[in-house]
N, C-alpha and C positions, 0 to 999 in steps of 0.2 A: 117567550122564554128562549134563552140561549143555552145550549149545552156545549161545553168545552171538554175535551179530553186532554189532560195534562200529562198522561202517560206515567203517572206515579200517584201514590196515595198521599193524602194529607188529612190530618184530623181536624175536626171543627175547632178544637181548642187551639191548635197551632195557627190556623187561619185567623181566628179571633185575636190571638196575641199579636200576630203580625199587623193586623189592621189597627189595633190599639196603639202600637208603637209608631207606625209609619204614615197612616192615612192623613191625619191632620197636618203634620209638618209638610208633607208633600203638596197637599192641597193649598196651604198658605203660600208656599213657594211659587206655585203655578198661578194662583188666582189673586194673590196679594189681598186677601180678605180673611176675616176672622170667624167664619162659620165653623162651628165645632160639630163634627160628626161623631156619632156614637155607634159602636158595633155591639150587638148583643148576641149571645149564644143561647138560642131558644130551642132546647132539646135537639141540639145538633144542627140546627139551621141558623146561619148567621144573617142577621138583619142589620143593615146600615141605615141610619136615620140622622136627622138633625132636628131634635126637639126644639120647639119654639120658632123654627124657621120653616119647616115643612111638616105637613100633617102626614102621619104614617111613615112607612119605610120608603127609602129610595131604591134599595136593592136588597134582594134576599138570595143567599147562596146556600144551596143544599149539596152536600158532598155524597156521591154515590160511587164508591170505588175510585176509579181514576177520573171520573167525570164530575164536573161542576155544573149544577143546574142553576142558572142565574135568571132570576125574575126581576125585571125592572118595573117600578111603579109606572103605570100608564099615565099618571097625572103630571109627570115631570120629564117626559121623553125629550122635549126640546129645550129644557132648562140648561143653561150654560154650566151651572154648578154640578148638575147631575152628569152632564157630558164629561166634565173634568174628572169626577169621581170614577166614571166608567173607564176613562183613559188610564187612570192610576191603577185601577183593578186589573186591567189588561196587562200592564207591566208587572204587577205582582204575580199574576198567573203565569206569565212567561218566565219570571225568575224562579218560581216554584217547579215548573215543568222539567221533566227529564230532558236534558240537553236543550232547554228553552223551546222545546217542540210542543206547540199547542195546536190541536186539531179541532176545527169547528164541526161538531156533530149535527147540530140543528140550530137554526135561527128562525124565529117566527113569532 
């Protein structure tokens, strides 16, 4: 799990909406492939998956105050598509952060 502090709060609904609007177009632009990612808001926890391409979730993001608790599926840690999604998420989180300041609280 990785915990990031973005120094401001965001709602699960706002993060879900952002992912729904921007994740797939940015992924297509970077990887030139047509994998369609889905984000689901499951009781305030955002899960990112690609049904039909991957089993289960790729990422799970839980918001706790100013912190984002990010779980990455252990099955796809070296997968190039998963790494691309992680890079896009990191940019999203920087854009959302107060003054683009993101602090790594924990990585493990």
